[in-house]
PAZAPA-4460 file (N, C-alpha, C; in steps of 0.05 Angstrom, whole numbers, plus 32768, in hexadecimal, padded with zeros to 4 digits):
% residues 191
    n_x    n_y    n_z   ca_x   ca_y   ca_z    c_x    c_y    c_z   seq   type   mol
   7CF1   853A   7ACC   7CEC   8553   7ADB   7CE8   854B   7AF8     1      M     A
   7CF4   8559   7B0A   7CF3   8554   7B27   7CE2   856A   7B34     2      I     A
   7CD3   8562   7B48   7CC2   8575   7B57   7CC4   856E   7B75     3      R     A
   7CC3   8582   7B87   7CC4   857D   7BA4   7CA8   857E   7BAF     4      V     A
   7CA2   8569   7BBE   7C87   8568   7BCB   7C86   857B   7BE2     5      C     A
   7C72   858C   7BE4   7C70   859F   7BFA   7C67   8593   7C14     6      K     A
   7C5F   857A   7C13   7C57   856C   7C2C   7C6E   855D   7C38     7      K     A
   7C7B   854B   7C29   7C90   853A   7C33   7CAC   8546   7C2D     8      C     A
   7CAE   855A   7C1C   7CC7   8568   7C15   7CDB   8555   7C07     9      N     A
   7CD1   8540   7BF9   7CE3   852F   7BEA   7CE2   8537   7BCD    10      F     A
   7CF8   8535   7BBF   7CFA   853A   7BA2   7CF1   8521   7B94    11      S     A
   7CDE   8523   7B82   7CD4   850C   7B73   7CD0   8513   7B56    12      K     A
   7CCF   84FE   7B46   7CC9   8501   7B29   7CAD   850C   7B27    13      E     A
   7CA8   851A   7B11   7C8E   8527   7B0C   7C77   8512   7B0A    14      I     A
   7C7E   84FA   7B03   7C6A   84E4   7B00   7C5E   84DE   7B1B    15      A     A
   7C6B   84E5   7B31   7C60   84E0   7B4C   7C4E   84F6   7B57    16      Y     A
   7C46   8508   7B45   7C34   851E   7B4D   7C1B   851D   7B3B    17      F     A
   7C05   8525   7B47   7BEC   8526   7B38   7BEC   853F   7B25    18      R     A
   7BDD   853C   7B0F   7BDA   8553   7AFE   7BC5   8565   7B0B    19      K     A
   7BCA   857F   7B09   7BB9   8593   7B15   7BB7   85AC   7B05    20      S     A
   7B9F   85B5   7AFF   7B9B   85CE   7AEF   7BA1   85E7   7B00    21      K     A
   7BA0   85E3   7B1B   7BA3   85F9   7B2D   7BC0   8602   7B31    22      N     A
   7BD3   85F1   7B29   7BEF   85F7   7B2D   7BFC   8601   7B13    23      C     A
   7C10   8612   7B15   7C1D   861F   7AFD   7C28   860A   7AEA    24      K     A
   7C37   85F6   7AF4   7C43   85E3   7AE1   7C31   85CB   7ADB    25      N     A
   7C18   85CC   7AE5   7C04   85B7   7ADE   7C05   859E   7AF0    26      G     A
   7C15   859F   7B05   7C17   8588   7B18   7C13   8592   7B34    27      Y     A
   7C08   8580   7B45   7C02   8586   7B61   7C1C   858D   7B71    28      S     A
   7C19   859B   7B87   7C2F   85A2   7B98   7C37   858A   7BAA    29      H     A
   7C25   8577   7BAE   7C2B   855F   7BBF   7C2C   8546   7BAD    30      T     A
   7C3E   8534   7BB5   7C41   851B   7BA6   7C28   8509   7BAA    31      C     A
   7C26   84F5   7B99   7C0F   84E3   7B9A   7C0C   84D6   7BB6    32      L     A
   7C22   84CD   7BC1   7C21   84C0   7BDC   7C16   84D3   7BF1    33      E     A
   7C20   84EB   7BF2   7C17   84FF   7C05   7BFA   8507   7C00    34      C     A
   7BF3   850A   7BE6   7BD7   8511   7BDE   7BC4   84FC   7BE8    35      S     A
   7BCB   84E2   7BE4   7BBA   84CC   7BED   7BB7   84CC   7C0C    36      R     A
   7BCD   84D1   7C1A   7BCC   84D2   7C37   7BBA   84E9   7C40    37      A     A
   7BBC   8500   7C33   7BAB   8517   7C3A   7B8E   8511   7C34    38      L     A
   7B89   8504   7C1E   7B6E   84FD   7C16   7B61   84E9   7C2A    39      Q     A
   7B71   84D5   7C32   7B67   84C2   7C46   7B60   84CF   7C60    40      R     A
   7B72   84E1   7C69   7B6E   84F0   7C83   7B55   8501   7C80    41      A     A
   7B52   850F   7C6A   7B3A   8520   7C66   7B21   8510   7C66    42      W     A
   7B21   84F9   7C57   7B0A   84E8   7C55   7B02   84DD   7C71    43      S     A
   7B16   84D6   7C81   7B11   84CB   7C9C   7B03   84E0   7CAD    44      K     A
   7B0C   84F9   7CAB   7B01   850F   7CBB   7AE6   8518   7CB0    45      N     A
   7AE0   8513   7C97   7AC7   851C   7C8B   7AB5   8505   7C82    46      H     A
   7AB7   84EF   7C90   7AA9   84D6   7C88   7A8B   84DA   7C86    47      F     A
   7A7F   84E7   7C9A   7A62   84EA   7C9A   7A58   84FC   7C83    48      I     A
   7A66   8512   7C7F   7A5E   8524   7C69   7A62   8517   7C4E    49      S     A
   7A77   8507   7C4B   7A7B   84F8   7C32   7A65   84E4   7C2D    50      L     A
   7A5E   84D6   7C43   7A48   84C2   7C41   7A2E   84CF   7C38    51      K     A
   7A28   84E6   7C44   7A0F   84F5   7C3D   7A10   84FE   7C20    52      K     A
   7A27   8508   7C17   7A28   8512   7BFC   7A26   84FB   7BE8    53      S     A
   7A32   84E4   7BEF   7A31   84CC   7BDE   7A14   84C2   7BDC    54      K     A
   7A05   84C2   7BF3   79E9   84BA   7BF3   79D9   84CD   7BE2    55      L     A
   79DE   84E7   7BE5   79D0   84FC   7BD5   79D5   84F7   7BB7    56      K     A
   79EE   84F2   7BB0   79F5   84ED   7B94   79E7   84D4   7B89    57      Y     A
   79E7   84BE   7B99   79DA   84A5   7B91   79BC   84A8   7B8D    58      N     A
   79B0   84BB   7B9B   7993   84C0   7B98   798D   84D3   7B81    59      K     A
   79A2   84E1   7B77   799E   84F4   7B61   799A   84E4   7B47    60      S     A
   798F   84F1   7B33   798A   84E5   7B19   79A3   84D9   7B0E    61      T     A
   79B9   84E9   7B0F   79D2   84E0   7B03   79DC   84C7   7B12    62      K     A
   79DB   84C7   7B2D   79E4   84B1   7B3D   79D3   8498   7B38    63      G     A
   79B9   849B   7B36   79A7   8485   7B31   79AD   8478   7B16    64      I     A
   79B1   8489   7B01   79B7   847F   7AE7   79D2   8470   7AE6    65      E     A
   79E6   847B   7AF4   7A00   846F   7AF5   79FF   8454   7B03    66      K     A
   79F1   8453   7B1A   79EE   843A   7B29   79DE   8425   7B19    67      N     A
   79C9   842E   7B0B   79B9   841C   7AFB   79CA   8410   7AE4    68      K     A
   79DA   8421   7AD7   79EB   8417   7AC1   79FF   8404   7ACC    69      Q     A
   7A0B   840A   7AE3   7A1F   83F8   7AEF   7A13   83DC   7AF4    70      Y     A
   79FA   83DD   7AFF   79EC   83C4   7B05   79E7   83B4   7AEC    71      Y     A
   79DD   83C2   7AD7   79D7   83B4   7ABE   79F0   83A8   7AB1    72      L     A
   7A06   83B6   7AB3   7A20   83AC   7AA8   7A2B   8394   7AB8    73      D     A
   7A24   8393   7AD2   7A30   837E   7AE3   7A1A   836D   7AF1    74      N     A
   7A03   836A   7AE4   79EB   835E   7AF1   79F1   8342   7AFB    75      K     A
   79FC   8330   7AEB   7A00   8314   7AF3   7A13   8313   7B0B    76      Q     A
   7A28   8322   7B09   7A3C   8322   7B1F   7A30   832C   7B39    77      E     A
   7A21   8342   7B38   7A15   834E   7B4F   7A00   833B   7B5B    78      I     A
   79EE   8330   7B4A   79DA   831D   7B53   79E6   8305   7B60    79      D     A
   79FC   82FB   7B55   7A09   82E3   7B60   7A14   82EA   7B7C    80      A     A
   7A20   8302   7B7F   7A2B   830B   7B99   7A15   830D   7BAD    81      K     A
   79FE   8319   7BA5   79E7   831C   7BB7   79DD   8301   7BC0    82      H     A
   79DA   82EF   7BAD   79D0   82D4   7BB4   79E3   82C5   7BC7    83      A     A
   79FD   82C7   7BC1   7A11   82BB   7BD3   7A0F   82C7   7BEF    84      D     A
   7A0E   82E1   7BF1   7A0C   82EF   7C0B   79F3   82E6   7C19    85      Y     A
   79DC   82E6   7C0B   79C3   82DE   7C18   79C4   82C2   7C22    86      Y     A
   79CE   82AF   7C12   79D0   8293   7C1B   79E3   8290   7C32    87      N     A
   79F8   829F   7C33   7A0C   829D   7C48   7A01   82A8   7C63    88      K     A
   79F1   82BE   7C61   79E7   82CC   7C79   79C9   82CB   7C7B    89      Y     A
   79BC   82B7   7C71   799F   82B5   7C6F   7992   82B9   7C8B    90      K     A
   799B   82AA   7C9F   798F   82AC   7CB9   7994   82C7   7CC6    91      D     A
   79AD   82D1   7CC2   79B4   82EB   7CCE   79A2   8301   7CC2    92      K     A
   799D   8300   7CA8   798C   8313   7C9A   7970   8311   7CA4    93      I     A
   7966   82F8   7CA7   794B   82F3   7CB1   7946   8300   7CCC    94      K     A
   7959   82FB   7CDF   7956   8305   7CFA   795A   8323   7CFB    95      Y     A
   796B   832E   7CEA   796F   834B   7CE9   7956   8359   7CDF    96      A     A
   7949   834D   7CCB   7930   8358   7CC1   7919   8357   7CD6    97      N     A
   7918   8340   7CE5   7904   833E   7CFA   7909   8353   7D10    98      L     A
   7922   8358   7D16   7929   836C   7D2B   7921   8388   7D21    99      K     A
   7927   838D   7D07   7922   83A7   7CFC   7904   83AC   7CF9   100      K     A
   78F5   8398   7CEF   78D9   839B   7CE8   78C7   8398   7D00   101      K     A
   78CC   8385   7D12   78BA   837F   7D28   78C7   8383   7D44   102      Y     A
   78E0   8389   7D45   78F0   838C   7D5D   78EF   8373   7D6F   103      N     A
   78F2   835C   7D61   78F3   8342   7D70   790E   8334   7D69   104      I     A
   7918   8326   7D7D   7932   8318   7D7A   792C   82FB   7D72   105      S     A
   7942   82ED   7D6D   7940   82D0   7D67   7933   82C1   7D7E   106      K     A
   793A   82C9   7D96   792E   82BC   7DAE   7910   82C1   7DAF   107      E     A
   7907   82DA   7DA9   78EB   82E1   7DA9   78DC   82D0   7D94   108      D     A
   78E8   82CC   7D7D   78DC   82BC   7D67   78DA   829F   7D70   109      L     A
   78EF   8295   7D7E   78EE   8279   7D88   78D7   8276   7D9D   110      D     A
   78D3   828B   7DAD   78BE   828A   7DC1   78A2   828A   7DB3   111      T     A
   789F   8299   7D9D   7886   8299   7D8E   7881   827D   7D82   112      L     A
   7896   8271   7D77   7893   8256   7D6C   788B   8242   7D81   113      Y     A
   7897   8244   7D99   7890   8232   7DAF   7873   8236   7DB8   114      T     A
   786B   8250   7DBA   7850   8256   7DC3   783B   824C   7DB0   115      R     A
   7840   824E   7D96   782B   8245   7D83   7830   8229   7D79   116      C     A
   7844   821B   7D83   7849   8200   7D7B   7851   81FD   7D5E   117      G     A
   7860   8210   7D54   7869   8210   7D38   7852   820C   7D24   118      A     A
   783B   8217   7D2A   7824   8216   7D18   7816   8231   7D18   119      S     A
   7805   8235   7D04   77F7   824E   7D01   77E4   8253   7D19   120      C     A
   77E4   826B   7D23   77D4   8272   7D3A   77B6   8272   7D34   121      S     A
   77AE   8273   7D1B   7792   8274   7D13   7788   8258   7D0A   122      I     A
   7794   824E   7CF5   778A   8234   7CEA   7797   821C   7CF6   123      C     A
   77AC   8220   7D06   77BB   820A   7D14   77CA   81F8   7D01   124      K     A
   77CD   81FF   7CE8   77DC   81F0   7CD4   77FA   81F1   7CDB   125      L     A
   7807   81D9   7CDE   7823   81D9   7CE5   7834   81E7   7CCF   126      P     A
   784A   81F2   7CD7   785B   8200   7CC4   7864   81EF   7CAD   127      E     A
   786A   81D5   7CB2   7874   81C3   7C9E   785F   81BD   7C88   128      K     A
   7845   81C0   7C8F   782F   81BC   7C7C   7826   81D6   7C6E   129      E     A
   7832   81EB   7C77   782A   8206   7C6D   7837   820C   7C52   130      N     A
   7828   820A   7C3D   7831   8211   7C21   784E   8209   7C1C   131      Q     A
   7852   81EF   7C1D   786D   81E4   7C17   7882   81E9   7C2C   132      G     A
   7879   81EC   7C45   788C   81F0   7C5B   7897   820C   7C5E   133      G     A
   7888   8220   7C53   7891   823C   7C57   7890   8244   7C74   134      K     A
   78A1   8256   7C7B   78A2   825F   7C97   7889   826F   7C9D   135      A     A
   7881   826E   7CB7   786A   827D   7CC0   7871   829B   7CC0   136      L     A
   785D   82AB   7CBC   7860   82C8   7CBC   785C   82D4   7CD8   137      H     A
   786C   82E8   7CDE   7868   82F6   7CF8   7851   8309   7CF4   138      V     A
   783B   8305   7D03   7824   8317   7D02   7826   832D   7D16   139      D     A
   7820   8345   7D0E   7821   835C   7D20   780A   836F   7D1C   140      H     A
   7804   837E   7D31   77EF   8392   7D2F   77FA   83AA   7D20   141      D     A
   77ED   83B2   7D0A   77F7   83C7   7CFA   77F5   83E3   7D07   142      H     A
   77E4   83E5   7D1B   77E1   83FF   7D28   77F6   8403   7D3E   143      K     A
   77FA   83EE   7D4E   780D   83F0   7D65   7828   83E5   7D5E   144      T     A
   782A   83D3   7D4A   7843   83C7   7D43   784A   83AF   7D54   145      G     A
   7839   83A8   7D67   783F   8391   7D79   783A   8377   7D6B   146      K     A
   784C   8364   7D71   784A   8349   7D65   7834   8339   7D73   147      V     A
   7823   832C   7D63   780C   831C   7D6E   7812   82FE   7D6E   148      R     A
   781F   82F4   7D59   7825   82D8   7D58   782F   82D0   7D3C   149      G     A
   782D   82B6   7D36   7837   82AC   7D1C   781F   82A1   7D0C   150      L     A
   781F   82A8   7CF3   7809   829F   7CE1   7813   8293   7CC7   151      L     A
   7804   8281   7CBC   780B   8277   7CA1   7804   828D   7C8D   152      C     A
   780D   828A   7C75   780A   829F   7C60   77EC   82A5   7C5B   153      N     A
   77DB   8290   7C59   77BF   8294   7C53   77B1   82A4   7C69   154      N     A
   77B6   829C   7C82   77A9   82AA   7C99   77B3   82C7   7C9B   155      C     A
   77CD   82CB   7C97   77D9   82E5   7C98   77CD   82F7   7C83   156      N     A
   77CA   82ED   7C6A   77BE   82FD   7C55   77A0   8302   7C5A   157      L     A
   7793   82ED   7C65   7776   82EF   7C6B   7770   8306   7C7E   158      G     A
   777E   8306   7C95   7778   831C   7CA8   7782   8337   7C9E   159      I     A
   7796   8336   7C8D   77A0   834F   7C81   778B   835A   7C6E   160      G     A
   777F   8349   7C5D   776B   8352   7C4A   7752   835C   7C58   161      Y     A
   774D   8350   7C70   7736   8359   7C80   773E   836F   7C93   162      L     A
   7754   837C   7C8E   775E   8394   7C9B   7761   8391   7CB9   163      K     A
   7766   8379   7CC3   776A   8374   7CE0   7753   837F   7CF0   164      D     A
   773B   8381   7CE4   7724   838C   7CF1   7711   8376   7CFB   165      D     A
   770D   8376   7D15   76FD   8361   7D22   76E0   8361   7D18   166      V     A
   76D5   8379   7D13   76B9   837B   7D09   76B7   836E   7CED   167      K     A
   76CB   8373   7CDC   76CA   8367   7CC1   76CD   8349   7CC4   168      I     A
   76DE   8340   7CD6   76E2   8323   7CDA   76C8   8316   7CE4   169      L     A
   76BA   8324   7CF7   76A1   831A   7D02   768C   8319   7CEC   170      E     A
   768C   832D   7CDB   7679   832E   7CC4   767E   8317   7CB1   171      S     A
   7698   8310   7CAD   769F   82F9   7C9C   7696   82DF   7CA8   172      A     A
   7698   82DD   7CC3   768F   82C5   7CD1   7671   82C2   7CCE   173      I     A
   7663   82D8   7CD3   7645   82D8   7CD0   763D   82CF   7CB4   174      E     A
   764B   82DA   7CA0   7646   82D4   7C84   7649   82B6   7C7F   175      Y     A
   7660   82AB   7C88   7665   828E   7C84   7650   827D   7C93   176      L     A
   7649   8285   7CAC   7635   8276   7CBB   7619   8277   7CAE   177      C     A
   7612   828F   7CA4   75F8   8292   7C98   75F4   8280   7C7F   178      F     A
   7609   8280   7C6E   7607   8271   7C56   760F   8254   7C59   179      Y     A
   761D   824E   7C6F   7624   8232   7C75   7633   8226   7C5E   180      G     A
   7628   820F   7C55   7635   81FF   7C40   7628   8206   7C25   181      A     A
   7617   821A   7C23   760B   8220   7C09   761E   8230   7BF8   182      T     A
   761B   822D   7BDF   762C   823B   7BCC   761B   824C   7BB9   183      F     A
   7628   825E   7BAA   7619   8270   7B98   760A   8260   7B83   184      I     A
   7615   8249   7B7A   7608   8239   7B65   75EE   822B   7B70   185      N     A
   75EC   8227   7B8A   75D4   821A   7B95   75BC   822D   7B93   186      D     A
   75A5   8222   7B8E   758D   8233   7B8C   7585   823C   7BA8   187      P     A
   758D   8254   7BB0   7588   825E   7BCB   7579   8279   7BC7   188      V     A
   7565   827C   7BD8   7556   8295   7BD8   7566   82AB   7BE6   189      E     A
   756A   82C1   7BD8   7579   82D7   7BE4   7567   82E8   7BF5   190      I     A
   756F   82ED   7C0D   755F   82FB   7C20   7566   8319   7C20   191      I     A
***
């Protein structure tokens, strides 16, 4: 069976047309080639709205379930691709995250390292001796977002647990000075 495409006006076999419930004979008025070209043009012109609807679908229950199932079916392959990508672009990812999180560049980070001598700004422990050579953390003020310096993991957690509050830190210093080297097990009179 031969059909004429309404877009290119060529006569083609029916196999070159999409099936369509909207047409009388059950096949589209445009051939597959023209349909694809029209679809590409439409997608190009509606890129932003398509992206928004795709994001909306992915956040919907149906989209989440579909994505979850796809991940479970292809877990090893996906994880291997992610690991390869991360290893290939490790530094690029690190500096992109620093830029996004703290608005500092690679050069700013290098300046911080030079300023603190590649050691923790509080305990002065060199980075190489810090928990198996882990990188120093970028410390920032949680209220203003401004970067203060570089800290080892312990010092960063310590001031974080003490809520970056100078009064609490002073109270901790007083506590340590008051008790000195005495411990709970020592027979000490509680005042």
